[in-house]
TORPALO-297497 format. One record per residue (C-alpha): chain; x, y, z; residue in one letter. Coordinates in steps of 0.02 Angstrom, whole numbers, plus 50000, padded with zeros to 5 digits. Layout:
A; X; Y; Z; A
...
//
This chain:
A; 47181; 49764; 49103; M
A; 47294; 49633; 49023; K
A; 47473; 49636; 49085; A
A; 47613; 49644; 48959; T
A; 47738; 49502; 48973; S
A; 47924; 49534; 48978; I
A; 47955; 49454; 48806; P
A; 47815; 49561; 48731; E
A; 47887; 49718; 48811; A
A; 48061; 49677; 48746; L
A; 47992; 49644; 48572; A
A; 47899; 49809; 48574; T
A; 48054; 49902; 48633; S
A; 48160; 49819; 48499; T
A; 48031; 49861; 48365; S
A; 48025; 50042; 48421; T
A; 48214; 50058; 48417; K
A; 48222; 49978; 48245; A
A; 48088; 50097; 48181; S
A; 48182; 50247; 48251; Q
A; 48343; 50184; 48171; Q
A; 48257; 50171; 48001; V
A; 48192; 50349; 48020; R
A; 48365; 50417; 48055; W
A; 48436; 50317; 47910; I
A; 48304; 50389; 47793; L
A; 48339; 50563; 47861; A
A; 48524; 50541; 47821; S
A; 48489; 50475; 47646; L
A; 48362; 50613; 47615; S
A; 48489; 50747; 47656; L
A; 48613; 50669; 47534; S
A; 48479; 50670; 47400; M
A; 48438; 50852; 47439; L
A; 48620; 50904; 47422; L
A; 48644; 50822; 47252; S
A; 48485; 50899; 47180; S
A; 48526; 51067; 47258; L
A; 48694; 51060; 47170; G
A; 48606; 51059; 47002; T
A; 48462; 51179; 47028; S
A; 48552; 51316; 47125; I
A; 48677; 51337; 46984; A
A; 48543; 51351; 46849; N
A; 48466; 51508; 46922; V
A; 48637; 51590; 46919; G
A; 48669; 51563; 46733; L
A; 48604; 51734; 46676; P
A; 48712; 51819; 46809; T
A; 48866; 51718; 46761; L
A; 48851; 51773; 46578; T
A; 48877; 51952; 46638; H
A; 49004; 51918; 46776; V
A; 49121; 51821; 46661; F
A; 49069; 51908; 46499; N
A; 49027; 51738; 46427; A
A; 48902; 51665; 46305; S
A; 48752; 51556; 46348; F
A; 48844; 51400; 46284; Q
A; 48998; 51440; 46390; Q
A; 48906; 51463; 46555; V
A; 48804; 51306; 46516; Q
A; 48960; 51210; 46564; W
A; 48937; 51262; 46745; V
A; 48787; 51145; 46739; V
A; 48851; 51021; 46609; V
A; 49018; 50989; 46696; A
A; 48926; 50940; 46855; Y
A; 48805; 50826; 46762; L
A; 48941; 50751; 46653; L
A; 49047; 50704; 46803; A
A; 48897; 50621; 46884; I
A; 48848; 50529; 46727; T
A; 49019; 50459; 46685; T
A; 49045; 50388; 46860; L
A; 48871; 50345; 46925; I
A; 48875; 50163; 46872; V
A; 49056; 50139; 46922; S
A; 49032; 50203; 47099; V
A; 48874; 50099; 47117; G
A; 48974; 49945; 47075; R
A; 49116; 49996; 47191; L
A; 48988; 50016; 47331; G
A; 48927; 49838; 47302; D
A; 49106; 49773; 47304; M
A; 49193; 49875; 47438; M
A; 49059; 49936; 47556; G
A; 48931; 50073; 47532; R
A; 48947; 50170; 47695; K
A; 49130; 50219; 47684; R
A; 49112; 50262; 47499; L
A; 48960; 50370; 47534; L
A; 49055; 50462; 47672; L
A; 49197; 50496; 47550; A
A; 49073; 50562; 47423; G
A; 48992; 50682; 47546; I
A; 49162; 50747; 47600; A
A; 49216; 50773; 47419; L
A; 49054; 50863; 47376; F
A; 49077; 50982; 47524; T
A; 49258; 51024; 47486; V
A; 49217; 51052; 47301; A
A; 49077; 51171; 47349; S
A; 49204; 51278; 47441; A
A; 49316; 51277; 47286; L
A; 49168; 51332; 47177; C
A; 49137; 51478; 47292; G
A; 49320; 51531; 47283; A
A; 49342; 51511; 47094; A
A; 49417; 51669; 47015; P
A; 49379; 51622; 46832; T
A; 49243; 51532; 46736; L
A; 49361; 51390; 46688; N
A; 49409; 51361; 46869; M
A; 49227; 51365; 46920; L
A; 49186; 51233; 46788; I
A; 49330; 51124; 46850; A
A; 49271; 51139; 47030; A
A; 49095; 51096; 46975; R
A; 49160; 50937; 46893; A
A; 49243; 50888; 47057; L
A; 49081; 50925; 47148; Q
A; 48994; 50810; 47024; G
A; 49109; 50667; 47072; L
A; 49049; 50680; 47251; G
A; 48869; 50694; 47196; A
A; 48887; 50537; 47089; A
A; 48932; 50436; 47243; I
A; 48790; 50511; 47345; M
A; 48659; 50480; 47211; M
A; 48711; 50303; 47169; A
A; 48719; 50239; 47348; L
A; 48568; 50329; 47422; T
A; 48443; 50224; 47326; M
A; 48542; 50065; 47358; A
A; 48532; 50094; 47547; F
A; 48342; 50100; 47537; V
A; 48339; 49919; 47479; G
A; 48439; 49869; 47633; E
A; 48335; 49962; 47764; T
A; 48155; 49967; 47701; V
A; 48035; 49821; 47678; S
A; 47974; 49782; 47501; K
A; 47795; 49837; 47535; E
A; 47857; 50007; 47593; K
A; 47979; 50035; 47448; T
A; 47860; 50151; 47356; G
A; 47840; 50263; 47508; S
A; 48029; 50270; 47535; A
A; 48058; 50313; 47351; M
A; 47924; 50446; 47368; G
A; 48017; 50520; 47516; L
A; 48179; 50526; 47418; L
A; 48084; 50604; 47274; G
A; 48016; 50733; 47395; T
A; 48191; 50780; 47453; M
A; 48250; 50790; 47274; S
A; 48106; 50907; 47238; A
A; 48144; 51008; 47395; V
A; 48322; 51029; 47332; G
A; 48258; 51078; 47161; T
A; 48139; 51203; 47242; A
A; 48267; 51273; 47363; L
A; 48395; 51298; 47225; G
A; 48306; 51432; 47121; P
A; 48225; 51523; 47267; S
A; 48376; 51518; 47382; L
A; 48494; 51551; 47238; G
A; 48397; 51704; 47181; G
A; 48396; 51776; 47357; I
A; 48582; 51742; 47383; L
A; 48633; 51818; 47217; I
A; 48526; 51973; 47245; A
A; 48575; 51994; 47429; G
A; 48756; 51935; 47435; I
A; 48848; 51872; 47281; D
A; 48846; 51729; 47156; W
A; 48979; 51638; 47258; R
A; 48855; 51615; 47400; A
A; 48753; 51492; 47296; I
A; 48897; 51367; 47314; F
A; 48957; 51409; 47489; L
A; 48782; 51374; 47559; I
A; 48821; 51189; 47533; N
A; 48956; 51188; 47666; L
A; 48849; 51177; 47825; P
A; 48729; 51055; 47741; L
A; 48873; 50946; 47685; G
A; 48949; 50939; 47859; I
A; 48780; 50893; 47936; L
A; 48752; 50758; 47805; S
A; 48923; 50683; 47839; F
A; 48896; 50666; 48027; F
A; 48719; 50596; 48007; L
A; 48780; 50465; 47884; A
A; 48928; 50419; 47994; R
A; 48817; 50401; 48147; R
A; 48664; 50311; 48082; Y
A; 48698; 50216; 47921; L
A; 48723; 50028; 47948; P
A; 48899; 49960; 47941; Q
A; 48955; 49879; 47780; D
A; 48918; 49693; 47776; Q
A; 49035; 49646; 47633; Q
A; 49187; 49541; 47661; A
A; 49302; 49691; 47657; R
A; 49471; 49606; 47644; N
A; 49413; 49497; 47502; K
A; 49338; 49644; 47412; A
A; 49492; 49751; 47439; D
A; 49607; 49617; 47369; N
A; 49502; 49590; 47213; K
A; 49431; 49763; 47183; A
A; 49561; 49817; 47057; S
A; 49547; 49653; 46960; A
A; 49358; 49659; 46953; R
A; 49337; 49842; 46913; F
A; 49306; 49881; 46729; D
A; 49430; 50023; 46699; H
A; 49418; 50012; 46509; I
A; 49228; 50019; 46510; G
A; 49228; 50166; 46630; T
A; 49352; 50263; 46522; L
A; 49255; 50226; 46361; L
A; 49092; 50282; 46441; L
A; 49171; 50444; 46503; A
A; 49246; 50484; 46332; L
A; 49084; 50443; 46242; T
A; 48978; 50554; 46353; L
A; 49105; 50695; 46344; T
A; 49102; 50688; 46154; A
A; 48912; 50690; 46157; Y
A; 48903; 50842; 46273; A
A; 49032; 50937; 46168; L
A; 48936; 50896; 46009; A
A; 48780; 50972; 46083; M
A; 48865; 51126; 46157; T
A; 49002; 51189; 46041; L
A; 48959; 51309; 45900; G
A; 48848; 51434; 45990; R
A; 48687; 51354; 45929; G
A; 48753; 51306; 45756; H
A; 48780; 51123; 45715; F
A; 48936; 51122; 45607; G
A; 49070; 51000; 45550; A
A; 49152; 50992; 45723; L
A; 48985; 50952; 45805; N
A; 48952; 50815; 45678; L
A; 49125; 50740; 45705; A
A; 49100; 50739; 45893; L
A; 48928; 50661; 45876; L
A; 48999; 50524; 45763; L
A; 49138; 50497; 45891; A
A; 49006; 50478; 46026; A
A; 48911; 50350; 45921; I
A; 49073; 50255; 45885; L
A; 49119; 50262; 46069; G
A; 48950; 50192; 46119; A
A; 48968; 50048; 45996; A
A; 49144; 50012; 46058; L
A; 49085; 50019; 46239; F
A; 48950; 49890; 46203; I
A; 49078; 49778; 46115; L
A; 49201; 49790; 46259; V
A; 49065; 49752; 46386; E
A; 49026; 49588; 46295; T
A; 49209; 49535; 46303; K
A; 49275; 49580; 46476; V
A; 49258; 49458; 46620; A
A; 49178; 49582; 46739; S
A; 49093; 49719; 46636; P
A; 49037; 49885; 46704; L
A; 48864; 49854; 46630; I
A; 48813; 49681; 46574; R
A; 48722; 49693; 46405; P
A; 48611; 49548; 46459; A
A; 48529; 49662; 46588; L
A; 48440; 49755; 46448; F
A; 48342; 49598; 46405; R
A; 48239; 49636; 46559; D
A; 48091; 49730; 46485; I
A; 48048; 49820; 46645; T
A; 48226; 49884; 46665; L
A; 48255; 49934; 46484; S
A; 48089; 50025; 46464; T
A; 48112; 50112; 46632; S
A; 48284; 50173; 46582; L
A; 48222; 50240; 46414; A
A; 48075; 50331; 46494; M
A; 48187; 50400; 46631; N
A; 48302; 50477; 46500; T
A; 48162; 50562; 46404; L
A; 48076; 50628; 46561; V
A; 48238; 50697; 46634; A
A; 48274; 50785; 46469; T
A; 48111; 50881; 46484; V
A; 48136; 50924; 46668; M
A; 48311; 50991; 46636; M
A; 48243; 51098; 46494; A
A; 48128; 51185; 46618; T
A; 48275; 51225; 46732; M
A; 48389; 51289; 46593; V
A; 48264; 51382; 46484; V
A; 48151; 51443; 46624; G
A; 48270; 51571; 46702; P
A; 48305; 51652; 46533; F
A; 48121; 51663; 46488; Y
A; 48073; 51738; 46656; L
A; 48218; 51860; 46667; S
A; 48235; 51914; 46484; R
A; 48059; 51895; 46413; S
A; 47956; 51939; 46567; L
A; 48090; 52055; 46641; A
A; 48082; 51983; 46817; L
A; 48217; 52018; 46947; S
A; 48337; 51880; 47004; D
A; 48240; 51858; 47166; A
A; 48073; 51846; 47073; M
A; 48146; 51722; 46947; V
A; 48199; 51610; 47091; G
A; 48029; 51626; 47175; L
A; 47929; 51584; 47018; V
A; 48042; 51438; 46973; M
A; 48020; 51364; 47147; S
A; 47830; 51353; 47135; I
A; 47823; 51191; 47036; G
A; 47955; 51098; 47139; P
A; 47869; 51154; 47300; V
A; 47706; 51076; 47238; I
A; 47805; 50922; 47187; S
A; 47890; 50913; 47357; A
A; 47723; 50920; 47446; C
A; 47656; 50778; 47338; S
A; 47809; 50665; 47347; G
A; 47762; 50557; 47496; V
A; 47583; 50548; 47432; I
A; 47649; 50491; 47264; A
A; 47746; 50351; 47349; G
A; 47591; 50292; 47441; R
A; 47493; 50295; 47277; I
A; 47625; 50181; 47202; V
A; 47608; 50059; 47349; D
A; 47419; 50054; 47324; R
A; 47393; 50069; 47136; M
A; 47548; 49981; 47075; G
A; 47699; 50052; 46983; A
A; 47639; 50029; 46803; Q
A; 47474; 50121; 46823; A
A; 47559; 50263; 46916; T
A; 47693; 50280; 46782; V
A; 47559; 50305; 46649; A
A; 47464; 50431; 46756; T
A; 47621; 50532; 46787; G
A; 47668; 50535; 46604; L
A; 47495; 50594; 46549; V
A; 47508; 50740; 46671; A
A; 47682; 50781; 46606; M
A; 47626; 50782; 46424; V
A; 47487; 50903; 46471; T
A; 47608; 51014; 46567; G
A; 47740; 51019; 46428; A
A; 47617; 51074; 46294; F
A; 47543; 51198; 46417; A
A; 47718; 51274; 46437; L
A; 47726; 51295; 46248; A
A; 47555; 51379; 46237; L
A; 47497; 51462; 46398; L
A; 47640; 51585; 46437; P
A; 47620; 51666; 46265; A
A; 47440; 51709; 46308; N
A; 47438; 51725; 46498; L
A; 47618; 51776; 46538; G
A; 47680; 51728; 46710; I
A; 47510; 51657; 46759; T
A; 47516; 51537; 46612; G
A; 47693; 51486; 46657; Y
A; 47643; 51446; 46836; I
A; 47489; 51346; 46783; I
A; 47591; 51241; 46663; A
A; 47730; 51207; 46789; I
A; 47601; 51161; 46921; A
A; 47537; 51025; 46804; I
A; 47707; 50962; 46746; L
A; 47801; 50941; 46910; T
A; 47676; 50835; 47010; P
A; 47666; 50721; 46858; G
A; 47854; 50703; 46865; Y
A; 47845; 50657; 47049; Q
A; 47719; 50520; 47014; L
A; 47825; 50453; 46871; F
A; 47987; 50456; 46970; Q
A; 47920; 50365; 47123; A
A; 47834; 50232; 47017; A
A; 47978; 50206; 46896; N
A; 48110; 50188; 47032; N
A; 47999; 50068; 47130; T
A; 47965; 49959; 46977; A
A; 48152; 49935; 46951; V
A; 48221; 49926; 47129; M
A; 48095; 49823; 47228; Q
A; 48147; 49653; 47158; D
A; 48335; 49680; 47140; I
A; 48456; 49559; 47223; A
A; 48556; 49637; 47366; P
A; 48724; 49618; 47277; N
A; 48659; 49717; 47126; Q
A; 48572; 49862; 47212; R
A; 48716; 49983; 47189; G
A; 48739; 49937; 47006; L
A; 48554; 49951; 46960; I
A; 48536; 50110; 47060; S
A; 48685; 50177; 46963; G
A; 48603; 50130; 46798; M
A; 48442; 50218; 46847; L
A; 48540; 50374; 46891; N
A; 48642; 50356; 46731; L
A; 48485; 50359; 46625; S
A; 48420; 50508; 46721; R
A; 48581; 50604; 46701; N
A; 48592; 50562; 46516; L
A; 48425; 50649; 46505; G
A; 48486; 50795; 46609; L
A; 48637; 50817; 46495; I
A; 48522; 50810; 46344; T
A; 48409; 50939; 46423; G
A; 48554; 51054; 46464; A
A; 48639; 51033; 46295; T
A; 48523; 50978; 46155; L
A; 48369; 51069; 46220; M
A; 48479; 51217; 46265; G
A; 48545; 51216; 46086; A
A; 48367; 51214; 46017; V
A; 48324; 51363; 46127; F
A; 48483; 51459; 46079; A
A; 48459; 51424; 45893; Y
A; 48280; 51485; 45891; V
A; 48307; 51639; 45999; T
A; 48462; 51721; 45925; A
A; 48600; 51671; 45807; S
A; 48707; 51818; 45866; S
A; 48702; 51773; 46051; G
A; 48577; 51748; 46190; I
A; 48618; 51916; 46271; R
A; 48566; 52008; 46112; A
A; 48401; 51914; 46091; A
A; 48240; 52013; 46103; T
A; 48103; 51966; 46228; P
A; 47993; 51909; 46082; A
A; 48132; 51796; 46015; A
A; 48157; 51717; 46186; I
A; 47969; 51686; 46201; A
A; 47972; 51600; 46031; T
A; 48120; 51494; 46087; G
A; 48020; 51444; 46241; M
A; 47873; 51387; 46134; Q
A; 47976; 51283; 46012; I
A; 48080; 51204; 46150; T
A; 47927; 51140; 46243; F
A; 47838; 51080; 46088; I
A; 47990; 50969; 46063; V
A; 47981; 50921; 46248; A
A; 47797; 50873; 46232; G
A; 47836; 50759; 46085; V
A; 47972; 50674; 46189; M
A; 47848; 50639; 46329; L
A; 47723; 50566; 46205; V
A; 47863; 50449; 46152; M
A; 47891; 50401; 46335; A
A; 47706; 50362; 46353; L
A; 47716; 50251; 46200; G
A; 47867; 50160; 46273; I
A; 47769; 50131; 46435; A
A; 47624; 50053; 46339; G
A; 47736; 49947; 46229; T
A; 47835; 49884; 46379; G
A; 47677; 49836; 46469; R
A; 47614; 49737; 46319; L
A; 47781; 49648; 46297; L
A; 47786; 49604; 46482; A
A; 47611; 49530; 46474; K
A; 47659; 49433; 46317; S
A; 47812; 49359; 46401; N
A; 47710; 49307; 46554; H
A; 47582; 49225; 46441; T
A; 47715; 49129; 46347; V
//
């Protein structure tokens, strides 16, 4: 038997320790990803209950979800940039701590308005966690394993999405609605200590960054983006399903704000988002597809609980259980999806995932009307694995060739596009559902009206996914054309 030399033994030991360190790092990042996704999904299942507890309308309780998403969306790019400038580890630790404290405030909120405010604060913490998690993958995982790492993060996101409805339904039925927020406390504490122990120390020149951070940070761009997105969300939510003069004014304000934001970004020395980045075909098409896909997925989380509880008359616990079926399937396929990306390539996997999602969306519009809960489950079981394939492939396509000093920024932009889609799903798609089901209020809608709202909403969703598939094909042709030239 061949003896192992001392240098070989040392190299093996070093390699083993490095591999173990990467595993703990990925475990820490995965828990952060789980918490941020859990923060969205666990609140959705509680919306029907909150309408009764606070005697509120569907549009009012929507803001328990929208406030969280809006806070994330307005800050996701900014915190990604701050992480690149000031150091990602300490900023991530601050984000986890903020998320945990805000969860306690949500659980203690005595009124709907205070709950919405606490959810916005929770969203600030989640923005930091989401932006920096993906950026850390680029620092710790080799390029050829990026797809697998993205698949793992996608798995944890799906686990959070799955845990939210099922755990939320059980907690509401067995304890109280406040428990759906307080459950984050032990998870947040564990996430903080794992991140503090295992994440690599910041490599930036801290003193230099600290001295120049305020000069380099785009405060005007950040404020304009926040105001624009707030106007957009209000335009989609106010009016109880009716699009009136106030909605139109807010939508015009959002359009004007977007135009002004773009103008400012072309003028400032250090913009929040450089307009030149959108000339990259891979990036721009990925962002557009990400927005459309997230819109559809959020529609399933917002509309689903109302259809299951009001049209099919399921209990809170059963609503949570049924809603968790698709994400559980998605969670089980996440790592596999990442490996498929590494083998097949990102572009082919994106197309495959979108085709599955188109099929699932139209199935949601058609099958439940004929097969009831069985049809709903079949459609969701088609839609969610397709989403997992798309997400792993799309994130890999964008992140694997990014320069180290731009990882936080680009990760923030990916999350921005996703959360723009989530806001659209929670507001625009929610408005479509509310308008079709009942003009007098969602609580007064009949089961048949809610079933009709479900059908129309997912016909619209299916059309959006067909558009995403068209964008994928067009982007691929343009990329080939540029390479040829």
